[in-house]
C-alpha positions, -999 to +999 in steps of 0.1 A: -548+260-124-518+282-118-534+295-086-539+259-073-503+250-082-491+280-064-511+272-033-498+236-033-462+249-037-467+273-007-482+245+015-453+222+006-427+249+013-443+256+047-445+219+055-407+214+050-396+246+067-379+240+100-397+256+129-375+283+146-392+281+180-405+246+184-412+248+222-427+276+244-400+273+271-362+268+269-364+240+294-373+208+275-369+170+279-342+149+264-368+133+242-378+167+228-341+174+221-338+142+202-370+147+182-360+182+171-324+172+163-337+144+141-361+168+123-332+192+116-310+164+104-337+151+080-341+186+065-305+199+066-283+167+070-261+176+040-249+207+058-237+187+089-205+199+105-190+183+136-167+202+160-152+175+182-130+200+200-160+220+211-183+189+215-208+204+191-224+196+158-242+220+135-265+223+106-272+253+084-297+266+059-279+292+038-312+303+021-328+314+054-294+321+071-303+298+099-278+278+120-286+250+145-258+241+170-264+210+190-243+196+219-226+162+217-229+138+247-196+150+263-206+187+263-213+200+298-247+215+286-259+183+268-286+179+257-290+215+244-291+235+212-288+270+200-306+283+169-292+315+152-307+334+123-293+364+105-316+389+090-315+425+078-335+453+092-330+483+069-292+485+064-284+467+097-276+430+100-292+415+131-290+380+146-318+365+165-310+336+188-330+311+208-320+280+227-332+250+245-318+227+272-326+194+289-294+193+309-276+218+332-292+252+330-259+268+342-238+252+314-265+260+289-264+297+300-226+297+294-231+283+259-259+307+251-237+337+262-208+324+241-230+325+210-243+359+219-208+372+220-201+355+186-232+372+172-218+406+182-184+398+165-202+386+134-223+417+132-192+439+135-174+419+108-203+423+084-205+460+092-168+464+084-171+445+052-200+468+041-181+500+047 
């Protein structure tokens, strides 16, 4: 009985986990952007933060250290999003990042690089705090 309950719990947990890499290619359609944004909103809507000055909105899952950053309509890269996830490898904090775009690839590339730079700053801050 406990084994069955554990298996059901595991399946339910996997079913509600947000897929980190939902598409094989970074180039997607606006419809795919909308579908994924809605999935993230349904699972993580309570964490919503809107950054009007940057034309972005974000969701987070503190348990998995995952952050989804979506563009608002007036952002030059819209529709696009970046997913970032912090993890530890030994004693080192790492951040993996993936992104998708249905708009301007050039503007998306700028946004992606901006978050890569933020990742480096964040890793440095964490490293300093742990010293």
